[in-house]
N, C-alpha and C positions, 0 to 999 in steps of 0.2 A: 504494500500500500504506500502511496506517495503522500507525504505530509504537505498539506496545502498551506501551511504557515510555519516553515522551518526556522524563522527568525523571531518568533513572538511579535510579529507586526500587529499594529492596532490602528483603528480609525480615530481621527481627531474628534473629540466631543464638541468642539466649537464649529468647525467648518466642514466636517465629515470627510476630509481628505483621507484617502485610504493608503494602506501599506506603509505606514510610518514605522520604521525599525526603532527599537529602544536605543537610547544613547548610553545608558548604564543600567545595571541591575544587581540585585542582591538575592542570591539563592540560599534558602535555609529550610531544613526539615521538609523537603519535597515541594516547596513553593518558591516562586520567583516574584519579587516586587521590582518592576521595571519602570524606568523614567523615560519619558518621551518628549520630543519637541517637534511640532508639526512642520513639515517642509514647506507648506503653503502659507499658513498664517502665523507661525512661530509660537502658538499656544503650547504651554507646558502642562503635563499631567502624568499620573502614575497609574499602573494597572497591575493587579496581582493575578498570577497564572499558576496552575499546577505544572510542575516540571515534567516535561515529556522527554524520555530518553531519546537521544539522537538529534534533538533540536539544538541549534546554535545559541549558547547563552551569551548575553551582552556582557561587556567588560564591567568589572566592579567600579564603583565610584572612586575617584582619587580623593580620599579623605584629607590628605595633607593640604590640598588646595582650599578646602572649605574653612580652614582655621583662620 
């Protein structure tokens, strides 16, 4: 079976632009909390997913830059 969403892509809740890939993500205990920035309107949001084996996980956030 082919995974139709191999990168945890999501649609923007503001402008409904599709296939936005997460910019960062944190995986823990079988779930992924991913951060997104819309390619069209630049809106920022998060979404939580169940981790699917074989899907590409987004890079973790660079916490040293947040300080």
